[in-house]
N, C-alpha and C positions, 0 to 999 in steps of 0.2 A: 388590454391585458398584457403585463410584461412577463415574459418568459426569459429562460436563460439557455443557453449553448455553450459548449467547449468550442472556445474559438482558437486554441493553440495549446499545443503540449511540448514538454521537454523533460529531459531528463539526464543523469550523470552516473558514472560509475567511476570509483576511484581506480588510479593506474595500477596499483599493486593486484594481481591475480592470484589466487591460491587454489592450485589444482588439489586432486585428490591424491595424485602421486606426491605433492609436497605435505599432506596430512599424514601420509604413510611414515613421514620422519618424524611427525610430532607425537602421534597417539596410536594406538594400537587398532588399525583399520586397514582397508585396502578399497581399492578403486572399483573392483568387482563388487564389494560388500555395500559401499555408497551407492554406487549406480543402481544396483538391484532392488534396494530398498527405498530410494528417494529419487532416482533419475537425475541427481545432481553428479555434474563432472567438474565445475569450478564455482569459485566465487570471489567477489572483488572485495579487498581490505583496505579500509582509509588508512592513509599515511598518520604516523603520529602527531603531525600538527595539524590535519584537518579535522574540524567540528562538524556536527550535522549539519550547522547552518551554512557553512562553505559547500558542502554538497548540496543542499537545497538551493544556494544562490547560482549555481551552476546550470540546476534543472529549471530555475525560475527564469533566468536569463534567457533561455531556450525557448520556451513557453511565451514569455512576453514577446520573443522576436517572431514567433511563428503566429502570433496573434494579430502583429502589425500594429502594437501601440507601444506606448512609452510605460516605464517604469513608475512615473508620475500620474499616470492614469488609473492606476490600481487603487480601488476604494475598500478593500477589505484584504488581509490576509491571514489564512488559517494554516497552520503546520501540524498535520498528523506526525506524531512522533511517540516512540518509547523510549529513546535515548536522547534526551535534550543535552543542550550544551552544559548547562548548569540547573541547580535546584529552580533558581528564578535568577533574572526575569525568563521570558517564554523564549524558545529559540524562533518563533514568529518575531517578537521583537528585535532580535539579532539579525533575522534576516531581512526585516523592513530596514534597519540601520546600515546593513552592507549593500541594499539595493539604492541606498541615498533618498530614501522616501520619508515622510514623516506625516503624521495627522491622522491617518486612517486607522481603523481597528485592527489590531493583531494580537492573535492568539493561539494556544497550542491546543490539540484536541488527543486526548490520551484513550485511545481504543485499542490499542496495540494492534494486531493485523488486520482488523477493520477499521482501522483510522481513516484512511484515506476515503472510504465510503461514506463514513460519518461524517468528514468534513465537507465532501462535496455535496451531500445531502443538506447540511446547514447553510452553505455558502448558495446554494439555490433558493433558500427560503429568504436570505438574505437580498439577493438580486432581484428576487420577483416581488420583493415588498417595496422596491424603488429607492433602497437606500444606498446603493452604488451601481455604477454600470459595469465595471470591471471587478470580479475577485480573482485573487491567487491563492489556488489550493495547492499544497506540496505535501509530499508523504517523504520523510527523510530518515534514515537510521544510519547508526553506528554500531550494530550489533556485536561486533569482534570485541568490544569493550565490556559485555557483560556475559561473556561464555567462560568456561572452565575448559581450558585447551587441554586438560587430562580426561575430559568425559565426552568419549567417542559417540555417545548417545544424542548430544546436543551440538557439540562445537562442529560436526560435519554438515550441518544443516542449514547455518545462518550466514549470510553476507551483508556487506554496507552498499548503501546507494541511496539514490532520490529521484522521485519524479513529480512533474509538475504539470498543471493545466491552468490557463486561464479561462473563468468562466465570465462570460459577457451576457448583457441584456440581448434580447431579440425578441421580434415579432411573431416569431412561430418557437413553440417548444423543441428545446433540444433534450431538458431532463425530462423524461414523460412521467417518472414515478420513483419512489424509494421506500424502501421499508428497513426500519433499525429495530434491533432488539438486543437485550442483555440478560443474563441470569447468573447472579453473583454466587449462586450455591455451587457453582463448579470453578470457582477461582483458583482451589488448591491444585488442578491438574495441569497448570500451565502458569507460571509465575516466576518473578522475579523476587522472593519474599524477603530481600534485606532492608533495613532501615538505618537511618543516620538518625542517632542520638548523643547528644553532646558531643559531637565531633568524633564519634565512634561508629562504623557500620555493626549492626548487628545482624545476626541471619544471615543467609547467604546471599551475596551480592551477583550470583549467576543465574541465570535461566534454569529452571527445573521443570523437566515434563514428564507425565505419564503417557509416553507415545500412543500406546493401543487406545487408550479413553479419548485423547485429542482427536485420534483417527475417526473413530467412531462418531463421535459427535460431531465433528466438522461434516462429514460427509451427509449425514442427515440434515443438519439445518442449513447447510449451503443449498440443498435440492428443496427444502421447504419454502425457503423465503423466495427463492427464484418462483415458485410455484403459486405463493401467496401473493406476489408482486404482479405477475402477468395480467390475470384477471382485473387487477384494479386498473390497469393501463389499457383495459380491452386488446389484450394481446394474447397469443397462444405461443407454445413453444416454436411452431412453426413460422412464427412471425421473426423469429431473433437469427439475425445472420452472425454473429458472434457471441461467444462467452469469454470473459476475463475473469478467472477467479483468482483469488490469493494464492500465490505460487509458493506452496508451503513443500509441498511433496508430489511428485509426479502420478502416484498410487491416489493420494486423495483428490487430484484433478480427474484421473481416468474414473474413478467410480462415481464421483458426482456427474459427470459428463454422461455416464451408463443409467444413473438413476432419472436423468432427465432425457433421455432418449438422444442425446446430441450426439452426432458424430464427431470424433476427435480432430477431424479436418475444419472444424466450425470452432475451435477452442484455441485460444493463443496461449501458448505454454512458452515460459523464459527460464523455468526454474533449472535447468538443465545448467545454463550458462550463468546464473545471479545467483542462485541458493535461494534461500529464504530469506527475502528483505523486509520482511514484517509491512509496515505501512507504506514501504515505498513500492511493493511489489506489484500492486495493480496499476500505477500511473506507469511504472518502469514498462510493464508488459504494454500497456496503451500506445505509448508513445513510438514502441518499438513497431508495433502493428500499423500505426498511423503513417509511420516514417517509411516502410517498407511497402506500403500500398494496399495492404491488404483490406483494410478499413476503409470503405469510400464514403462520400456524401450519401445520404439516405440510409446507408445501413443502420441497423437497430443493435445495439451492442449491451448486453448486460455485464455489469461490473459487481461480482459477489464476494465478500470477505467474511471469514471468522477469525476470532484472537481471542487471546486470555481475556478472562473477566467472567465468563465467557460473553464475548460480544459478537453479534453477526449482523449482516445487512446486505442490502443489494440496491443497485439504482440500474433503471432502464435508460438508455441514452440513445437518441436519434442524431446520428451523425451529421 
């Protein structure tokens, strides 16, 4: 039987750092206000000439190098993004061209902040079906371009970045299980409702959010999907070494950990330095914890995300 395992991770953050002090000069807010409500201290902002596929390229090269393979070995590319380079072609195809490879399938997944979890679960099925030996799974976002910088309720939350993994065929399972969900009845509480019609943007092209409703929904479904997934993998909460949740807000992360009975020293938290990078947040945090040595071979790690749609899901990984 063919299984899949994560063979390498990579990440990339744009050079420009926007601190809370910088935001005080842009919008009516303060460092104390932002940190007390979100835990965010800074975020990275893409340069004017940087596209999501550029961020994805840097992260992908790092993951490919960590996996010890060549770009030509990649048999599938999935990019999770809410901020594609253009309406079409996909950012995955743009990334494929920048990697200098051709022929393998490449497509985007749009599940907002759950996008990486959705993409990883999809790639796992593809590898286990024997369709390729190595899949490249990327989360890449340039949220700074869909923010209203006069709205302190949203512009302080988000940042830009990319994270990537190489998922490779293996004799022993690395992806132990996944559960994915969505409920479109909640699409109005977190969205970018703008549309392009006849060359004109209609509706708002910026992130709109009902913060309290998002908080309540996120905490509930993140804990629920983990508790749904663990028994399916013959695991208990005590078997988990690390939780890597979507990095939206430290309060959501802490509340989720509390509901799961997990101490915060078993939770990877990067939101303070990155902000909410949507589909990029989980692979960014994963790469950070792998490279600083917290995650070791044999550890069991839960990746759990929730995002606009609403979408949510979780994957259990044996490192």
